[in-house]
N, C-alpha and C positions, 0 to 999 in steps of 0.2 A: 627429285620429284616423286620417286617411288616411296619415299619415307612419308610423304603427306597422305598417302592412301591408307596407311595403317592407323591413322589417328581416328579416334571416335568422334561422335557428333559433338558439335560445339555446345557449350553450356549456355543457357539463356542469359542474356544480359541482365544485370541487376537493375531493378526498377528504382528510380529515384523518387522518394516520397517527398511531396511538397512540404516545405517548412510549415510548422503549425503557426497559425496567426498569433501575433503578439497581443496580449491582453492590454486593454486600455487602463488608465488609472482608476476609473470607476469600477471596472470589473475586478481589478486587483483588490480594491477596497472592499467590495462586496464579498469576495472570497475570504479576506481577513476577518471581516465582521461575522460571517457565517461560522468560520472556524472558532472564533472567540466565543460566540454564543453557545456553540456545542460544547466547548471546553468548560464554560461556566456552568452549564447544566450538569455536566458530569461531576464537576467538583461540588456543586450544590447537593447532588444526590449522595455524595460521599461525606461531605463535611457537616451538613446539617444534623444527620443522626449522631455523628460523633460529638458535636457540640452539645446536643440535648442529653446524651448519655453522660458527658462530663459534668454538665450542670446538675443532673440528678445525683451523680456520685458525690459531687462536692457538697450538696445540701445534706445528704445523708452523713457524710464525713463530719460536717459542721455540727449536726445534731449529736453524733456520737462523741465528738470532742467535748461538748458541753454536758454530756450525760443526760440528754433528754430525748423525747420523741416528738414527732409532729403533732400527734393527738394531744399531748400534754401542753404544748405551746398554744394550740387552738383553744383548749379548755381555759388556760390562763387568760388568753385574750378575751374570751367570752365573759370571764369574771370581771375583768377590768371594764369592759363595756357596760355590764349591768351596774357596776359601782358608779360609773360616771353618769349613767342615766338616773340613778337614785339621787345623786348629788344635784343634778340639774333640776329635778322635780321639787326640791325643797323650796 
């Protein structure tokens, strides 16, 4: 009995947290849809500029491969257009 007197105060009992309510099927679907939309937005902000840059680079590479420039191509197209207009007016 005397050994019991030297013990300190008792530790408080651990409180039991109630289990979190389970999500219904609709709530799970809403969460998945929201996450997917956010993921698509992030990928869009990253991929669209990359795709545009790749298109610009490929067009410039194509012009360089054929040894021409965009202004030369447009000038030639204008010449073709005027030639076709002259042909139709005859």
